TITOR-979123 format. One record per residue (C-alpha): residue number from 1; residue in three letters; x, y, z. Coordinates in pm, 1 decimal. Example, Ala and Ser with C-alpha at 12.3 -4.5 7.8 and 13.67 -1.06 7.14 Angstrom:
! residues 2
<fimi resi="1" resn="ALA" east="1230.0" north="-450.0" up="780.0"/>
<fimi resi="2" resn="SER" east="1367.0" north="-106.0" up="714.0"/>
This chain:
! residues 218
<fimi resi="1" resn="MET" east="-1691.6" north="-394.4" up="-770.2"/>
<fimi resi="2" resn="ILE" east="-1987.6" north="-323.5" up="-492.6"/>
<fimi resi="3" resn="LEU" east="-2016.4" north="42.9" up="-350.3"/>
<fimi resi="4" resn="GLY" east="-2116.8" north="-2.8" up="42.2"/>
<fimi resi="5" resn="ILE" east="-2230.0" north="274.7" up="175.5"/>
<fimi resi="6" resn="TYR" east="-2174.9" north="322.3" up="518.2"/>
<fimi resi="7" resn="GLY" east="-2445.6" north="457.3" up="712.8"/>
<fimi resi="8" resn="ALA" east="-2818.5" north="376.4" up="625.9"/>
<fimi resi="9" resn="GLY" east="-2988.1" north="712.5" up="746.9"/>
<fimi resi="10" resn="GLY" east="-3104.9" north="1013.4" up="579.7"/>
<fimi resi="11" resn="LEU" east="-2737.5" north="1107.2" up="422.2"/>
<fimi resi="12" resn="GLY" east="-2708.9" north="754.4" up="320.2"/>
<fimi resi="13" resn="ARG" east="-2994.0" north="794.5" up="141.7"/>
<fimi resi="14" resn="GLU" east="-2909.4" north="1071.2" up="-28.5"/>
<fimi resi="15" resn="VAL" east="-2603.3" north="920.5" up="-105.6"/>
<fimi resi="16" resn="PHE" east="-2729.8" north="602.0" up="-277.8"/>
<fimi resi="17" resn="GLU" east="-2944.0" north="823.4" up="-526.7"/>
<fimi resi="18" resn="VAL" east="-2651.5" north="1014.1" up="-629.9"/>
<fimi resi="19" resn="ALA" east="-2404.3" north="664.7" up="-676.8"/>
<fimi resi="20" resn="SER" east="-2739.9" north="545.6" up="-854.1"/>
<fimi resi="21" resn="THR" east="-2680.1" north="836.5" up="-1106.7"/>
<fimi resi="22" resn="VAL" east="-2359.9" north="777.7" up="-1091.3"/>
<fimi resi="23" resn="ASN" east="-2433.4" north="350.0" up="-1181.3"/>
<fimi resi="24" resn="ARG" east="-2672.6" north="522.1" up="-1480.4"/>
<fimi resi="25" resn="GLN" east="-2435.2" north="671.7" up="-1647.5"/>
<fimi resi="26" resn="ASN" east="-2163.7" north="407.4" up="-1595.8"/>
<fimi resi="27" resn="SER" east="-2225.6" north="113.5" up="-1446.5"/>
<fimi resi="28" resn="ARG" east="-1956.9" north="181.6" up="-1217.3"/>
<fimi resi="29" resn="TRP" east="-2104.1" north="-74.0" up="-951.6"/>
<fimi resi="30" resn="SER" east="-2259.8" north="-417.5" up="-978.0"/>
<fimi resi="31" resn="ASP" east="-2497.8" north="-345.1" up="-693.5"/>
<fimi resi="32" resn="ILE" east="-2518.3" north="-116.5" up="-357.6"/>
<fimi resi="33" resn="ILE" east="-2570.3" north="-206.1" up="-37.0"/>
<fimi resi="34" resn="PHE" east="-2587.9" north="-64.3" up="314.4"/>
<fimi resi="35" resn="ILE" east="-2362.7" north="-86.9" up="583.6"/>
<fimi resi="36" resn="ASP" east="-2490.4" north="8.0" up="933.0"/>
<fimi resi="37" resn="ASP" east="-2455.6" north="-108.6" up="1302.4"/>
<fimi resi="38" resn="GLY" east="-2780.1" north="58.2" up="1458.9"/>
<fimi resi="39" resn="ALA" east="-3065.8" north="-199.2" up="1518.2"/>
<fimi resi="40" resn="ASP" east="-3391.7" north="-246.6" up="1340.3"/>
<fimi resi="41" resn="ILE" east="-3329.3" north="-26.1" up="1015.3"/>
<fimi resi="42" resn="ASN" east="-3492.4" north="-89.7" up="721.1"/>
<fimi resi="43" resn="ASP" east="-3491.8" north="139.5" up="405.2"/>
<fimi resi="44" resn="LEU" east="-3811.3" north="159.2" up="194.6"/>
<fimi resi="45" resn="ARG" east="-3579.9" north="94.8" up="-174.2"/>
<fimi resi="46" resn="LYS" east="-3475.6" north="-244.1" up="-17.3"/>
<fimi resi="47" resn="VAL" east="-3121.2" north="-172.4" up="-27.7"/>
<fimi resi="48" resn="PRO" east="-2973.2" north="-465.8" up="144.0"/>
<fimi resi="49" resn="ILE" east="-2861.2" north="-345.9" up="485.4"/>
<fimi resi="50" resn="TYR" east="-2562.6" north="-530.6" up="686.1"/>
<fimi resi="51" resn="ASN" east="-2329.1" north="-469.0" up="972.0"/>
<fimi resi="52" resn="PHE" east="-1986.1" north="-404.2" up="915.7"/>
<fimi resi="53" resn="LYS" east="-1885.2" north="-734.4" up="1064.7"/>
<fimi resi="54" resn="ASP" east="-2113.3" north="-922.0" up="817.5"/>
<fimi resi="55" resn="THR" east="-1984.3" north="-704.1" up="539.0"/>
<fimi resi="56" resn="LEU" east="-1652.6" north="-819.2" up="611.5"/>
<fimi resi="57" resn="ILE" east="-1797.6" north="-1186.8" up="593.6"/>
<fimi resi="58" resn="LYS" east="-2016.3" north="-1183.6" up="287.6"/>
<fimi resi="59" resn="PHE" east="-1796.0" north="-968.6" up="74.9"/>
<fimi resi="60" resn="SER" east="-1469.4" north="-970.2" up="-15.3"/>
<fimi resi="61" resn="LYS" east="-1299.4" north="-686.5" up="-14.3"/>
<fimi resi="62" resn="GLU" east="-1097.9" north="-677.5" up="-308.1"/>
<fimi resi="63" resn="THR" east="-1445.1" north="-681.5" up="-465.3"/>
<fimi resi="64" resn="LEU" east="-1579.8" north="-392.9" up="-227.5"/>
<fimi resi="65" resn="GLU" east="-1518.5" north="8.7" up="-201.6"/>
<fimi resi="66" resn="VAL" east="-1722.4" north="188.0" up="79.3"/>
<fimi resi="67" resn="CYS" east="-1812.9" north="548.9" up="135.6"/>
<fimi resi="68" resn="VAL" east="-1866.8" north="706.1" up="491.3"/>
<fimi resi="69" resn="ALA" east="-2250.2" north="847.5" up="491.4"/>
<fimi resi="70" resn="VAL" east="-2259.3" north="1033.1" up="814.4"/>
<fimi resi="71" resn="GLY" east="-2302.8" north="1405.8" up="874.4"/>
<fimi resi="72" resn="GLU" east="-2112.3" north="1412.2" up="1184.8"/>
<fimi resi="73" resn="PRO" east="-1683.6" north="1478.7" up="1160.3"/>
<fimi resi="74" resn="SER" east="-1573.7" north="1306.4" up="1408.5"/>
<fimi resi="75" resn="ILE" east="-1752.6" north="1001.0" up="1366.7"/>
<fimi resi="76" resn="ARG" east="-1676.6" north="1042.4" up="971.1"/>
<fimi resi="77" resn="GLN" east="-1311.2" north="980.3" up="1076.0"/>
<fimi resi="78" resn="VAL" east="-1367.6" north="685.7" up="1327.1"/>
<fimi resi="79" resn="LEU" east="-1540.0" north="488.2" up="1018.6"/>
<fimi resi="80" resn="PHE" east="-1306.3" north="606.0" up="749.4"/>
<fimi resi="81" resn="GLU" east="-1004.6" north="499.1" up="1010.5"/>
<fimi resi="82" resn="LYS" east="-1167.8" north="152.9" up="1044.0"/>
<fimi resi="83" resn="LEU" east="-1212.4" north="77.0" up="634.3"/>
<fimi resi="84" resn="VAL" east="-860.8" north="189.8" up="622.9"/>
<fimi resi="85" resn="ALA" east="-733.3" north="-62.4" up="883.9"/>
<fimi resi="86" resn="GLU" east="-929.1" north="-346.0" up="718.0"/>
<fimi resi="87" resn="GLY" east="-744.4" north="-254.5" up="380.1"/>
<fimi resi="88" resn="ILE" east="-1091.8" north="-179.0" up="225.9"/>
<fimi resi="89" resn="LYS" east="-1050.0" north="78.8" up="-73.0"/>
<fimi resi="90" resn="PRO" east="-1266.8" north="381.9" up="-8.5"/>
<fimi resi="91" resn="ALA" east="-1504.3" north="469.7" up="-265.9"/>
<fimi resi="92" resn="THR" east="-1502.2" north="899.9" up="-415.8"/>
<fimi resi="93" resn="VAL" east="-1856.7" north="945.1" up="-530.6"/>
<fimi resi="94" resn="ILE" east="-1896.4" north="1244.0" up="-746.4"/>
<fimi resi="95" resn="HIS" east="-2209.5" north="1337.0" up="-900.1"/>
<fimi resi="96" resn="PRO" east="-2161.1" north="1322.1" up="-1300.2"/>
<fimi resi="97" resn="GLU" east="-2257.8" north="1646.8" up="-1363.7"/>
<fimi resi="98" resn="ILE" east="-1991.7" north="1802.6" up="-1156.2"/>
<fimi resi="99" resn="SER" east="-1658.4" north="1906.0" up="-1315.6"/>
<fimi resi="100" resn="ILE" east="-1366.1" north="1860.9" up="-1192.8"/>
<fimi resi="101" resn="PRO" east="-1055.9" north="2049.8" up="-1328.0"/>
<fimi resi="102" resn="ASP" east="-742.8" north="1876.1" up="-1366.2"/>
<fimi resi="103" resn="SER" east="-590.1" north="2157.1" up="-1137.9"/>
<fimi resi="104" resn="THR" east="-784.6" north="2043.0" up="-875.0"/>
<fimi resi="105" resn="ILE" east="-691.5" north="1728.6" up="-625.2"/>
<fimi resi="106" resn="ILE" east="-953.0" north="1491.7" up="-471.4"/>
<fimi resi="107" resn="GLY" east="-889.1" north="1250.5" up="-188.6"/>
<fimi resi="108" resn="GLU" east="-986.5" north="896.4" up="-124.6"/>
<fimi resi="109" resn="GLY" east="-1360.2" north="832.3" up="12.0"/>
<fimi resi="110" resn="THR" east="-1457.8" north="1153.9" up="-121.5"/>
<fimi resi="111" resn="ILE" east="-1831.8" north="1244.3" up="-149.3"/>
<fimi resi="112" resn="ILE" east="-1937.2" north="1534.2" up="-363.6"/>
<fimi resi="113" resn="CYS" east="-2330.7" north="1599.8" up="-438.6"/>
<fimi resi="114" resn="LYS" east="-2510.9" north="1766.2" up="-742.0"/>
<fimi resi="115" resn="PHE" east="-2503.3" north="2134.0" up="-801.1"/>
<fimi resi="116" resn="VAL" east="-2140.0" north="2186.3" up="-634.1"/>
<fimi resi="117" resn="SER" east="-1914.5" north="2444.8" up="-786.3"/>
<fimi resi="118" resn="ILE" east="-1565.0" north="2317.9" up="-804.4"/>
<fimi resi="119" resn="THR" east="-1350.9" north="2631.0" up="-942.8"/>
<fimi resi="120" resn="CYS" east="-959.5" north="2570.4" up="-1001.1"/>
<fimi resi="121" resn="ASP" east="-662.3" north="2462.1" up="-778.2"/>
<fimi resi="122" resn="ILE" east="-853.7" north="2346.5" up="-514.3"/>
<fimi resi="123" resn="ARG" east="-694.3" north="2033.6" up="-298.2"/>
<fimi resi="124" resn="ILE" east="-1030.1" north="1832.8" up="-100.4"/>
<fimi resi="125" resn="GLY" east="-896.4" north="1575.3" up="146.6"/>
<fimi resi="126" resn="ASN" east="-1001.5" north="1185.9" up="201.6"/>
<fimi resi="127" resn="ASN" east="-1352.1" north="1168.4" up="319.7"/>
<fimi resi="128" resn="VAL" east="-1518.1" north="1475.5" up="256.2"/>
<fimi resi="129" resn="TYR" east="-1834.7" north="1567.9" up="222.6"/>
<fimi resi="130" resn="ILE" east="-1968.0" north="1841.9" up="3.7"/>
<fimi resi="131" resn="HIS" east="-2391.0" north="1897.3" up="6.6"/>
<fimi resi="132" resn="PRO" east="-2568.1" north="2047.0" up="-318.2"/>
<fimi resi="133" resn="MET" east="-2539.6" north="2378.1" up="-399.4"/>
<fimi resi="134" resn="ALA" east="-2206.3" north="2456.6" up="-206.1"/>
<fimi resi="135" resn="CYS" east="-1936.8" north="2705.2" up="-393.3"/>
<fimi resi="136" resn="ILE" east="-1607.4" north="2642.9" up="-364.4"/>
<fimi resi="137" resn="GLY" east="-1338.2" north="2910.3" up="-483.6"/>
<fimi resi="138" resn="HIS" east="-977.1" north="2841.8" up="-658.4"/>
<fimi resi="139" resn="ASP" east="-669.4" north="2769.4" up="-452.8"/>
<fimi resi="140" resn="SER" east="-888.2" north="2688.0" up="-131.1"/>
<fimi resi="141" resn="VAL" east="-807.5" north="2380.7" up="105.5"/>
<fimi resi="142" resn="ILE" east="-1067.4" north="2120.3" up="243.3"/>
<fimi resi="143" resn="GLY" east="-872.9" north="1896.2" up="514.2"/>
<fimi resi="144" resn="ASP" east="-995.3" north="1520.4" up="583.7"/>
<fimi resi="145" resn="SER" east="-1355.5" north="1416.4" up="716.0"/>
<fimi resi="146" resn="SER" east="-1461.3" north="1820.7" up="669.8"/>
<fimi resi="147" resn="VAL" east="-1859.4" north="1847.7" up="593.3"/>
<fimi resi="148" resn="ILE" east="-1978.8" north="2147.3" up="376.8"/>
<fimi resi="149" resn="SER" east="-2345.6" north="2180.1" up="404.3"/>
<fimi resi="150" resn="SER" east="-2570.6" north="2337.4" up="144.4"/>
<fimi resi="151" resn="PHE" east="-2549.6" north="2696.6" up="52.1"/>
<fimi resi="152" resn="VAL" east="-2167.7" north="2710.9" up="151.3"/>
<fimi resi="153" resn="ASP" east="-1975.7" north="2944.1" up="-29.0"/>
<fimi resi="154" resn="VAL" east="-1563.3" north="2935.8" up="47.7"/>
<fimi resi="155" resn="ALA" east="-1425.0" north="3206.0" up="-143.0"/>
<fimi resi="156" resn="GLY" east="-1079.4" north="3195.4" up="-302.3"/>
<fimi resi="157" resn="ASP" east="-787.1" north="3141.6" up="-110.8"/>
<fimi resi="158" resn="CYS" east="-929.4" north="2968.3" up="238.1"/>
<fimi resi="159" resn="THR" east="-827.7" north="2730.6" up="450.9"/>
<fimi resi="160" resn="ILE" east="-1051.9" north="2449.3" up="625.8"/>
<fimi resi="161" resn="GLY" east="-919.4" north="2196.7" up="866.5"/>
<fimi resi="162" resn="LYS" east="-973.7" north="1858.8" up="948.1"/>
<fimi resi="163" resn="LYS" east="-1307.8" north="1799.6" up="1107.5"/>
<fimi resi="164" resn="VAL" east="-1468.5" north="2069.1" up="1027.4"/>
<fimi resi="165" resn="PHE" east="-1857.3" north="2131.9" up="1016.2"/>
<fimi resi="166" resn="LEU" east="-2010.0" north="2417.3" up="811.9"/>
<fimi resi="167" resn="ALA" east="-2350.7" north="2477.6" up="845.1"/>
<fimi resi="168" resn="ILE" east="-2563.7" north="2564.8" up="585.2"/>
<fimi resi="169" resn="GLY" east="-2570.2" north="2930.1" up="420.0"/>
<fimi resi="170" resn="VAL" east="-2227.4" north="2989.0" up="575.0"/>
<fimi resi="171" resn="VAL" east="-2003.9" north="3214.1" up="365.0"/>
<fimi resi="172" resn="MET" east="-1655.6" north="3290.3" up="432.2"/>
<fimi resi="173" resn="LYS" east="-1446.7" north="3577.8" up="336.7"/>
<fimi resi="174" resn="GLN" east="-1127.5" north="3504.2" up="38.1"/>
<fimi resi="175" resn="GLY" east="-836.3" north="3403.0" up="253.1"/>
<fimi resi="176" resn="ILE" east="-926.9" north="3338.7" up="557.4"/>
<fimi resi="177" resn="SER" east="-905.7" north="3000.1" up="756.3"/>
<fimi resi="178" resn="VAL" east="-1087.9" north="2747.1" up="999.1"/>
<fimi resi="179" resn="GLY" east="-924.2" north="2536.2" up="1255.0"/>
<fimi resi="180" resn="ASN" east="-917.5" north="2154.8" up="1260.2"/>
<fimi resi="181" resn="ASN" east="-1250.6" north="1999.3" up="1486.1"/>
<fimi resi="182" resn="SER" east="-1469.3" north="2353.6" up="1443.9"/>
<fimi resi="183" resn="ILE" east="-1829.7" north="2399.1" up="1412.7"/>
<fimi resi="184" resn="VAL" east="-1967.8" north="2715.3" up="1224.9"/>
<fimi resi="185" resn="GLY" east="-2362.6" north="2790.6" up="1258.3"/>
<fimi resi="186" resn="MET" east="-2633.9" north="2821.6" up="993.6"/>
<fimi resi="187" resn="ALA" east="-2545.8" north="3168.1" up="807.0"/>
<fimi resi="188" resn="SER" east="-2224.3" north="3278.5" up="961.3"/>
<fimi resi="189" resn="VAL" east="-2033.8" north="3545.6" up="753.9"/>
<fimi resi="190" resn="ILE" east="-1669.9" north="3458.4" up="844.5"/>
<fimi resi="191" resn="HIS" east="-1457.3" north="3763.8" up="856.9"/>
<fimi resi="192" resn="ARG" east="-1176.5" north="3636.2" up="1011.6"/>
<fimi resi="193" resn="ASP" east="-1004.6" north="3362.2" up="1087.8"/>
<fimi resi="194" resn="ILE" east="-1145.6" north="3093.3" up="1342.3"/>
<fimi resi="195" resn="PRO" east="-948.5" north="2896.7" up="1580.0"/>
<fimi resi="196" resn="GLU" east="-949.9" north="2501.4" up="1646.6"/>
<fimi resi="197" resn="SER" east="-1182.2" north="2291.0" up="1829.7"/>
<fimi resi="198" resn="VAL" east="-1414.1" north="2602.8" up="1879.0"/>
<fimi resi="199" resn="ILE" east="-1800.2" north="2651.8" up="1788.2"/>
<fimi resi="200" resn="ALA" east="-1826.1" north="2961.0" up="1613.9"/>
<fimi resi="201" resn="MET" east="-2161.1" north="3151.1" up="1480.4"/>
<fimi resi="202" resn="GLY" east="-2308.4" north="3496.8" up="1394.3"/>
<fimi resi="203" resn="ASN" east="-2171.2" north="3833.3" up="1204.6"/>
<fimi resi="204" resn="PRO" east="-1918.7" north="3845.0" up="1200.2"/>
<fimi resi="205" resn="ALA" east="-1877.0" north="3477.6" up="1323.2"/>
<fimi resi="206" resn="ARG" east="-1674.7" north="3411.1" up="1642.3"/>
<fimi resi="207" resn="ALA" east="-1595.7" north="3132.4" up="1897.7"/>
<fimi resi="208" resn="MET" east="-1923.2" north="3088.3" up="2120.8"/>
<fimi resi="209" resn="LYS" east="-1748.7" north="2794.3" up="2317.2"/>
<fimi resi="210" resn="ASN" east="-1491.8" north="2531.2" up="2286.4"/>
<fimi resi="211" resn="ASN" east="-1614.9" north="2224.3" up="2067.7"/>
<fimi resi="212" resn="GLU" east="-1556.9" north="1990.7" up="2391.2"/>
<fimi resi="213" resn="ARG" east="-1773.5" north="1696.3" up="2282.6"/>
<fimi resi="214" resn="GLU" east="-1679.1" north="1708.9" up="1936.2"/>
<fimi resi="215" resn="ARG" east="-2056.4" north="1654.4" up="1798.1"/>
<fimi resi="216" resn="VAL" east="-2299.4" north="1891.4" up="1574.4"/>
<fimi resi="217" resn="PHE" east="-2626.1" north="1663.2" up="1604.9"/>
<fimi resi="218" resn="ARG" east="-2728.2" north="1607.9" up="2014.7"/>
């Protein structure tokens, strides 16, 4: 199999390192490539970069699996849906040092980086990205295409909706939720439920405005 990393930016390079570590242990892929639809993208690793159209021409779908390496939840969802529509298998990439209990369910296309704590009875959806040093507590649920940043601490029995972005250092109290399409700013402490489609921050975290553009990065 060949692994395509959809996104050749900084996050894509981070995923490349995780995937390379996986490959050194079990030779899962015969080759790793980048997929990116931007212009004039170069990578110092000399890894081949193809746009999506050329990827479909050059590689057989039967020998290709792809993960999305973009940090914007709304774009993650669009790219993931494109892969599914084309019949391309989503690649789930988990750092080999991460222990996943049998009681935990991991969706397709999810990426889990080094030093993440996955406890027990957790459900992680499709196309989720979890950065290093995050902690996910028991019985928690993470929705599709969400991004969990480094040093985020999700206590037990929490619910994170779809296309949610939790920035660096967010802490969630046990048993609370963050609604779909919401963004929670850096170092926020979530004591109460955060509704859908808002930008929240602070201690205690509270909604500051609507997430009308569905964009984390400007």
